[in-house]
N, C-alpha and C positions, 0 to 999 in steps of 0.2 A: 034245164041244165043237164048235161050229159052225165050219166052215172059212171062211177069208177068201177072197172072190172075187179075181179078177185085177184089177190096177190099171186104173182107168177114166178118170182125170183127169191130164192132163199140164200142168204150169205151168213157165214159163221164167224163168230168172235171166239178166240180161245184164250182162256185165263191161265194164270201160272199154275193152278192146281189141276189143270186138265179139263175143267168144266167147260161146256160149250153153250153159247147163247146165240140164238138166231135172230135175224132181222129180215122181214119180207118187204119186197118192193110194193109200190102202190100204183104202178102203171105198166102196161105191157111193153112200152117202148124201152123201159129200163133193162129188159132182158137183153136187148141188142146193144145198148149204149152205155151202160153203167155197171161197175163191179166194185164191191167193197172187199179189200184184202184182209186176210187174217193178220192181226197185229196186236200190240200192247194196247190195252184199253185206254191208257192215258194219252195215247197218240193216235187214236182212231181217226181215219179220214176217208173221204169218198173220192174215188177216181172216176172221172167222167171221160169217156173216149168219144170224141167227135159228137157231143150231145147237141142235138138240134131239136129241142123240144119247144122252143118259143115260149109261150105263156105257161107251159107245163113245168118249166124248170123251177119256178119259185115254190109251188106246192110240194114238189119232190124234195127240195132242200129243207123245207120246213118240216116235213114228215121225218126226214132223216135226223134232223136236229133234235126232235123229241126223243128219239131213241138214243142218240149218242151223248147228249149233254148230261143226263144223269150218271152214265157210266164214267164219263170224264171227270165230273165233279167228285164222284166217290173216290176215283183214283187220286185226285189231288188232296182230298181230305185225309186219306189214310197213307199218303206217300207210298203207294203201291209200286212194287218193282218185282217183276218175275224173273229177273236175271238173264233175260234174252236180249238179243241185239238185232240191229238192222244194218243194211249195207246200202251204199249209194250207187249211182249209176255206173261207176267204174267197175263194180263187181255185181251189177244187177242182171236183169233178164234180157237186156238188149233193147228194151222199149222205153228206157228212161224212167223206169219205175223203181221205187224202193220196196224191198220185200223182206219178210221175216223168214229166217231160215233155221232158227233154233240152235245155232252153233256158238259156242263160247270161246273167246280168246283169252289165253292165260300167258302172263309174262312173269318170269321167276328168276331168282338168282340164288345159287346154293350158298353164297357168302354175303352177309350183310356188311362186312368191312374187310378191307384188304390193306396190308401194310407192305411198304417197300422202302428202298434206300434211294437217296437222291442220285440222279445220273443214270439209274437203271431203267429197265422197261417193266411195266406192270400190266396185268390183264384184269379188267373189271368184268366179271361174268354176268351174262344176260342171255336167257333163252326164252323162246315163245313156242306155244303149240296150241292146237285147237281141240276141243272136245265137243262132239265126237270127232275123231280124226278125219281129215278131208281126203278125198280120193285124188284131187289135183291141187297143185300149188295156187296160192292167191297172191295178188299184188299187195305187198305191205311196204310201209315206210317206217324207218326207225329214226328217232331223234335222241341224241345224247346231249344232256345239258348239265350245268355245273353250278353249284352254290358254294363259294369259297368258305373255308372254315371260319365260323363266327363272323359271317358277313352281315354287319349291321350298319345302318346309317347313323348320322350324327344325331344323338338324342337331345331333347331339350334339357334345360337345367333350371330349377330342380328336376331331377330325373323323371321322365315320363316314359310311356311305352316306346321302346326303340323302333325305328323304321328298318325293317329287314330288306336286304338287297334282293333283287330279282335274280332268278336263275339265268345264266347266259348260255348261249348255244356253243356246243363243242363240235358236233358233227351231225349231219343229216345224210341219209342214204336211202335210195330206192333202186333195187336191182343192182346193176353194176355201176350206177352213178352215185357219187358221193361228194360232199363238200365239207371242209373243216373251217373253223373260224378262229380269229384272234391269235393269241399266243399258242394255240394248239395246232395251227395250220402247219402241215407237214410232219407233225409228230404223232398223229393218231390214225388208226385204221380199224376196221372190223375184222375179227378173227375168222369167222365163218368156217369153223372146222367141221361142222356137221349141219344138217338141216335144222333150222330154227336157232342157230347160234349167231347171236348179234353182239357178242362180247367185245368190249372196247379195249384196244391195245394202245397204251401211251408210252412213247419212247422218250428218253432223255428227261426223266422226271426232275422237276424244279421244286424249290422250297415252297413256292406259293401254289402248287398244284393240289394241295390237300383240300379236303372238303367233301361235300355230298354230290354224287353223280347220279343222274336219273336216266334210265333207259326207258324210252316210251315207244311202243309199237302201235302203229296206226293202220287200221284196215277199214277203209271207207269212213263211216260215221262213228265207228267205235275205236277206242284206244284204251290200252292198259299200260301201266308202268311199274317199275321197281327201282329202288334206290340202293346205292352201294357207297359206303364211306371209304375214302382213301386216306390213309395215314402214313407218315414217314417215320422211320426209325431214326432216333436222334437223341439229343440231350438238351435239357433246359438249364439255363444258367442265369443268375442275377447279374444285372449290369447297372452301374452308375457312371456318370461322365467325369471328366477331369475337373469339372466345376464343383464336384462334391455331391453329397447325399441329397436326394430329393430336389433335383434341379431340372427334371425333364417333364414337359407336358406330353400329351399323348402323341402329337406329331413328332416331337423331339425324340420320344422313345422309339417310335417306328423307324426314324432315320438312324438312330444310334444302333439298333439291332442290324439294320440293313448294312451299315458301314462295317460291321463286324462279321459279315457273311452269314447272317441269321435273319430271322423274322421274329416279330412279337409272338410269344407263346400263346396257345389257346388254353382255355380252361381245362380241357381234357388232357393236354400235354403237361400242364402244371400239376394236375391231380395225379397223373401217373408218376411224375417225378417225386411228389410228396410220398406216394405209396412206396416208392423205392428208397425213401430215406432222406429226401431233401428237406432241410430245416434252415429257414432264413427269416430273420426278424425284421427285415426292411420291406415295406410295401412296394409293389411294382405294378406297372400297367400290364394288362393282357390285351389280346387282339380284339376282344369284344368291347373294349372301353371301360371295363371294370378294373378295380385296383384291389389286389389280394396278396397274401403271403402265406407260405406253408410252414406249419409248426408240427414237429414230431414229438418234441419234449416241452410241454406247457410250462410257462414260467412268467413271473411278473415282468411287465414291460413288453410282453409279446402276446397281449390279449388276456393275460392273467393266468395264474396257475390253476384256477378252478375249472377252466374250460378243457374239454377233451381235445386230443390232437386233431388236426385237420387244417383246412384252408380258412384263414381269417379273411373276411371280405369287407371292403369299404363300399361295395356296390359301384354303380356308375358315378363317375366324377366328371366335372367340366373338362373337356378335352384341351382347352386353351389356357384356362386360368389355374387349374390345379397342377401341382408338380410332385412327382414321385420318382422312384427308380423304375427299372424295366425288367421283365422276365423275358429273355430271348430264347429262341429255339434254333438249334443248328443240327443239320443232318450230316450224313457221311460226305466225304470230300473225295474228289477224283485224284488229287495229288497227295503229297505226303508232307508232314510237318516234322522238322528235325532241329536239334540244337546244333548250331554251327560251332565247330571246333575252331578256336582262335587262341593264339599265344598270349593275347592280352585282353583285358576287359575293354568294353566299348561304351562311349556315350551314345545317345539316341541317333544322332546324325551318322556317326561311324557305323552303327548297327545297320541302318538302312542301306548304306553303301556296301557293307560287307556282304549282305544277302544278294544284292544286285551283281556284285563281282563274282558270286558263286552261282550265277545263272538262276537265281531265285528271287523272291521278294519277301519282305518281312511278313511274318504270319499275323493273321487277325485273331481276335479273341475267340470267335466262333469256331475257327479252324483248330485252334489249340484244344478247345473243349471237345470237339468231335474226335480229334486224334486220341485224346485221353480216354474218352468213353468208348469209342467204337473200335479203336485199333490197339488200345492198351499202352499208349505212350507213357513212359515213366522216366522222369529225369529230375534229379535233385539239384538242379542248377537254375537259378533265377535268370530270366532273359527278357529283353525288350520285346514288345509287340507293337503292331502298327498304330494303335491308339495312344501310345506313349505310356502304357502301363507295363509293369514288370510282374511276371507270373512264372510258375513252373508246375508241371503235372506229376502227381503221385498216384500210382495204382496200388503199390505195396507200401503201406506206412512203415516208417522206420525212424530210428533215433536221428535227430538233427535234420529231419525233413518235415517239420511241422506237426500238426495234430495227429492223433492215432487213427484217424479215418482217412480213406482215400479221398482225393479231390484235387482241384486246381488251386494252389496257394497263390495269394496275391500280395504284392508289396504296394498296391495302389498306384499312384501316379507321382513318382519321385521327380525331382528336378532333372531335366534332360541332359545336364552336363555330368551327372553321376555315371559311374561305370558298372556295367553288368554284361552278361552274355546276351545272345539273341536267338530267337526261334525264327527259322525261315520256312517258307512254303514253296514247294516246287511241284 
């Protein structure tokens, strides 16, 4: 049997702490046909270039396995990660090989959350860079995705772990090529104001654009991402239907808010409203399928006088069987809400007609709340709204205009033949 010659090829493995370990080949042909690249020990591999060793291939691989397997096993056992990355053939050395280059990709945002108004444009910041800095640009791809606020699936009942929705694509881009998706099509673009700037610009903001946005930068086999929360400035208001208190299941609550130019409020929006003074002793649906209500002045019948102020929660409820009120959220409006001057009071049918004859339409509840909160609408005259309710907005409390606190006063849903003023929207 032919004796093996002395080892003639030395290849290095580099660890995260800078230590070096060597492996020697066991056949002279290896010098011409095989190389082992420096790489992460948990992903070590042997590259064979046009190896034609015949029966010598098997002992060569067996010998390499004796060296590589202990290192790989140790890496798995201790979950070792040296923080370095690899790149695929699109950024490789031209020979279809993956190589280790010691460069780290960083993706950052100077703001974790951004707030804006409905109908406006907003920029969600995202920037990337390499360390150490590269001497020439690389081919990178960016993907923006979106998880709507409180996006959860239908839970089981009794309540179990909710099923959270998947992120949906907003936009992908590489170089000068880009594509947007769904309701964002035609409304989004990348800012690109400087090298590494991949900030997302969203135009014509909608009520349901709120949520968590993810900026993911992909370079070969590696990718990094950062998230930015988008919030709309607006107002939370309690809402019940003309059928009376606690008559809405979850789907009915969603539709009721939508009909009033609003959406179901999120937990964060209700919490902010409570922090700003909202006190309401009727429980209502939120966007995540929970039922809660805000209390600033603890009292009997509203969770008890022994509890501290806060949000009272019934937790997840059955979305079809259980019935409550709703907490809706309305943001700023493009048009204006106004009280229509009329020489006489109007019933509901006459009120609808009067707004139409004034080149307007009868205002919705969400529009009235937004005008009161965001534009300071103040009027001590009760007027019809589109849902058949009668309300009026007060920003400066005064005698004969309801309670001593600012707010939107409500007469509920009086018979439609009764006479009031009307609030129009143009």
